[in-house]
C-alpha positions in Angstrom: 15.5 15.1 -16.8 12.0 14.3 -15.9 11.0 11.1 -14.0 7.3 10.1 -13.5 6.3 7.2 -11.3 2.8 5.8 -10.8 2.3 3.6 -7.7 -0.9 1.7 -6.8 -2.7 1.7 -3.5 -2.5 -1.5 -1.5 -4.6 -3.5 1.0 -2.5 -5.5 3.4 -3.2 -8.3 5.8 -6.4 -9.3 4.0 -7.9 -10.7 7.2 -5.8 -13.6 8.4 -2.6 -12.8 6.5 -1.3 -10.4 9.1 2.0 -8.7 8.0 2.2 -11.1 5.0 -0.5 -10.6 2.4 -0.8 -7.5 0.2 -3.1 -6.8 -2.7 -2.4 -4.0 -5.2 -5.5 -1.8 -6.1 -5.8 0.2 -9.3 -5.9 3.5 -7.5 -2.6 5.2 -8.2 -0.5 8.1 -6.9 1.6 9.8 -9.5 4.9 11.6 -8.7 7.0 13.7 -11.1 10.4 15.2 -10.5 12.1 17.6 -13.0 15.8 18.4 -12.5 15.4 21.6 -14.7 12.4 23.1 -13.1 12.5 25.5 -10.1 13.1 23.4 -7.0 10.1 23.0 -4.8 7.4 20.5 -3.7 3.7 20.8 -4.7 0.7 18.5 -4.3 -2.8 18.0 -5.5 -5.5 15.6 -4.5 -5.8 13.7 -1.3 -4.1 15.4 1.6 -2.8 18.2 -0.6 -3.4 20.9 2.0 -1.7 19.0 4.8 1.5 17.5 3.2 4.8 19.3 3.8 6.3 21.4 1.0 9.7 21.8 2.5 11.3 18.5 1.4 10.3 16.6 4.6 7.6 14.6 2.9 8.0 10.9 2.7 8.8 10.8 -1.0 11.6 13.3 -0.7 13.0 11.5 2.3 12.7 8.2 0.6 14.7 9.6 -2.3 17.4 10.8 -0.1 17.5 7.6 2.0 17.7 5.3 -1.1 20.3 7.5 -2.7 22.5 7.0 0.4 21.8 3.3 0.4 22.7 2.8 -3.3 25.7 5.0 -3.3 26.9 3.8 0.1 28.0 7.3 1.0 26.6 10.8 1.5 26.0 12.3 -1.9 24.5 15.5 -3.1 21.7 15.0 -5.5 20.8 17.6 -8.1 18.0 19.9 -7.2 14.5 19.2 -8.6 10.9 20.1 -8.5 8.6 17.4 -7.1 4.9 17.3 -7.9 2.6 14.7 -6.5 -0.9 13.8 -7.6 -2.4 11.9 -4.7 -5.4 9.6 -5.2 -4.7 7.3 -2.2 -6.4 8.5 1.0 -3.9 9.1 3.8 -4.0 7.0 7.0 -7.0 4.9 5.9 -5.2 1.5 5.5 -4.5 1.8 1.8 -0.8 1.9 1.7 -0.2 5.6 1.1 3.2 5.5 3.0 4.3 2.4 1.0 3.4 4.1 -2.2 5.6 7.1 -1.2 8.4 4.8 -0.3 8.2 2.8 -3.6 8.0 6.1 -5.6 11.0 7.6 -3.8 13.2 4.5 -4.0 12.6 4.0 -7.8 13.1 7.7 -8.5 16.4 7.7 -6.6 17.6 4.6 -8.4 16.8 6.0 -11.8 18.2 9.4 -11.0 21.6 8.0 -9.8 21.9 5.8 -12.8 20.8 8.4 -15.4 23.3 10.8 -13.9 26.1 8.2 -14.0 26.5 8.3 -10.2 26.1 4.6 -10.2 27.3 2.3 -13.0 24.4 -0.1 -13.0 20.7 0.4 -12.1 19.7 -1.5 -9.1 17.3 -4.4 -9.8 13.8 -4.6 -8.4 14.8 -6.7 -5.4 17.4 -4.1 -4.4 15.0 -1.2 -4.8 12.3 -3.0 -2.8 14.7 -3.8 -0.1 15.5 -0.1 0.2 11.8 0.8 0.2 11.1 -1.7 2.9 14.1 -0.5 5.0 12.7 3.0 4.8 9.0 2.4 5.3 9.0 -0.8 7.4 6.1 -2.7 6.0 7.0 -5.3 3.3 3.4 -6.5 2.8 2.4 -3.1 1.4 5.7 -2.3 -0.3 5.8 -5.6 -2.2 2.3 -5.3 -3.5 2.9 -1.6 -4.6 6.2 -2.6 -6.3 5.1 -5.8 -8.1 1.3 -5.6 -8.3 -1.2 -8.4 -7.9 -1.2 -10.5 -4.7 2.0 -10.7 -2.8 3.2 -12.8 0.2 5.9 -11.3 2.3 8.3 -13.7 4.0 11.4 -13.2 6.1 13.6 -11.5 3.5 11.8 -13.2 0.6 8.5 -12.9 -1.2 6.1 -14.6 -3.7 3.9 -13.0 -6.2 0.6 -14.6 -7.0 -1.9 -13.8 -9.8 -5.3 -12.8 -8.4 -8.4 -14.4 -9.9 -9.6 -12.3 -12.8 -13.2 -12.0 -11.4 -12.0 -10.1 -8.2 -13.7 -6.7 -8.1 -13.2 -5.4 -4.6 -14.9 -2.4 -3.1 -13.2 -0.1 -0.5 -15.4 1.6 2.1 -13.6 4.6 3.4 -14.6 6.8 6.4 -13.9 10.5 5.9 -13.7 11.4 9.6 -11.6 8.6 11.0 -7.9 8.2 10.4 -5.6 5.6 12.0 -1.8 5.7 11.9 -0.3 2.2 11.5 2.0 2.8 14.5 -0.9 3.5 16.7 -2.9 0.5 15.4 0.1 -1.7 16.1 0.5 -0.6 19.7 -2.8 -2.1 20.7 -1.8 -5.6 19.6 -0.9 -8.3 22.1 2.7 -9.3 22.2 1.8 -13.0 22.5 -0.6 -15.2 20.5 -2.7 -18.1 21.8 -1.9 -21.3 20.0 -5.6 -21.8 19.0 -5.6 -18.3 17.5 -2.4 -19.0 15.6 -3.8 -22.2 14.2 -7.0 -20.4 13.2 -5.1 -17.8 11.3 -2.8 -20.3 9.6 -5.7 -22.2 8.2 -7.7 -19.1 7.2 -4.6 -17.5 5.6 -4.0 -20.6 3.5 -7.7 -20.6 2.4 -7.5 -16.9 1.6 -4.6 -17.5 -0.8 -6.6 -20.2 -2.5 -9.8 -18.0 -2.6 -8.0 -15.0 -4.0 -6.3 -16.9 -6.8 -8.7 -19.7 -7.7 -12.0 -19.8 -5.7 -13.4 -16.4 -4.8 -16.5 -18.1 -3.6 -14.5 -19.2 -0.5 -13.7 -15.6 0.5 -16.5 -15.2 3.0 -15.3 -18.2 4.9 -11.6 -17.3 4.5 -11.5 -13.7 5.5 -11.5 -14.2 9.3 -8.8 -13.1 11.8 -7.9 -13.5 15.4 -4.6 -11.6 15.5 -5.5 -7.9 14.8 -9.0 -7.0 13.8 -10.7 -7.4 17.2 -7.8 -5.7 19.1 -8.1 -2.7 16.7 -11.9 -2.5 17.0 -11.8 0.0 19.8 -9.7 2.4 17.8 -12.4 2.4 15.0 -15.8 1.3 16.4 -17.6 2.5 13.3 -15.4 0.2 11.1 -16.0 -2.7 13.5 -19.7 -2.2 13.5 -19.9 -2.0 9.7 -17.6 -5.0 9.3 -19.9 -7.0 11.6 -22.9 -5.9 9.7 -21.4 -6.9 6.3 -20.5 -10.4 7.7 -23.9 -10.7 9.2 -25.2 -10.5 5.6 -22.7 -13.1 4.5 -20.6 -10.6 2.6 -16.9 -11.2 2.3 -15.0 -8.3 4.0 -12.0 -7.5 6.2 -10.2 -4.5 7.4 -7.9 -2.9 4.8 -4.5 -3.0 6.4 -4.6 -1.5 9.8 -8.0 0.1 9.0 -10.2 2.1 9.2 -11.2 1.3 5.6 -12.9 -1.9 4.9 -12.1 -4.2 1.8 -15.3 -5.9 0.5 -15.7 -8.7 -2.0 -19.4 -8.8 -2.8 -20.8 -11.5 -5.1 -22.8 -10.5 -8.2 -26.1 -9.0 -7.2 -25.3 -9.0 -3.5 -26.7 -5.8 -1.9 -24.5 -3.8 0.5 -26.0 -2.2 3.6 -26.4 1.6 3.6 -23.2 3.2 4.5 -23.0 5.3 7.7 -22.9 9.1 7.3 -19.4 10.2 6.3 -18.4 7.0 4.5 -17.8 6.6 0.8 -17.4 3.7 -1.5 -14.9 3.2 -4.4 -14.4 0.4 -6.8 -10.8 0.6 -7.8 -10.2 -2.9 -9.3 -7.0 -4.9 -8.8 -3.7 -3.6 -10.3 -1.7 -6.4 -11.9 1.4 -4.3 -12.8 2.5 -2.5 -9.7 4.6 0.6 -10.1 5.2 2.2 -13.6 8.0 4.6 -14.3 8.7 6.9 -17.3 12.0 8.7 -17.8 12.6 11.6 -20.1 16.2 12.6 -20.6 16.7 15.8 -22.5 19.9 16.4 -24.6 21.2 19.1 -22.2 21.0 16.5 -19.4 
């Protein structure tokens, strides 16, 4: 049996929507497992020379974790080869960990059902719950799973349809990487009431702007909960973000950074990027993860 999963990159927070908003981008990692091939793990693309090949990678661990959750017991999965084609930069605020969790959770679910280890395939809500339990960030996981614009609530979610004109750019630094755990440690444990009110209003406006009125994005994408606190971890990102906003270009940190998500209007010139930065234009992904299963007769 061969299972292939494609999972999009995601940009979370989107300025004021801290830990709640996620937007799927049409920049996809692809993972294939084959139960008849020689067991092993191989990679190509982003991070290929640094990812583990001994089964301790996030996808392999997500498969094992989800299998245990679904079967509710310790089970021995069949051996398989795993090959990943990575297009999502690692530790750049683009949801590479969430993509791994979503890929692993869906592969485990399909594998158990196809091999009759479980009687019924788990529905998407069950699978996404397992991916969130493993990875820990529902804002990224939901967007990777379902595509489009998602809003994570306490145990619930909503999926919204982004405005068709959205065409974001992602500005990515090559030299700077930030682990989400480290970026979270610099945040204050308390929030000033004025800052909370500021973010509530701007988050509501961001939802409207992303779905109906993109012209409001420059006003909407402002935050007082995480961007300023994280600036000292990524001063180049903070400086570039300030420069973009100084030119009235709608922009925000992508996730925990250091990448920046930009929504330029037509004909709006961008500043020259600092040395060591690159720009990509991935587009928005409406469909989330996609899975193909090939079951051979001998399976």
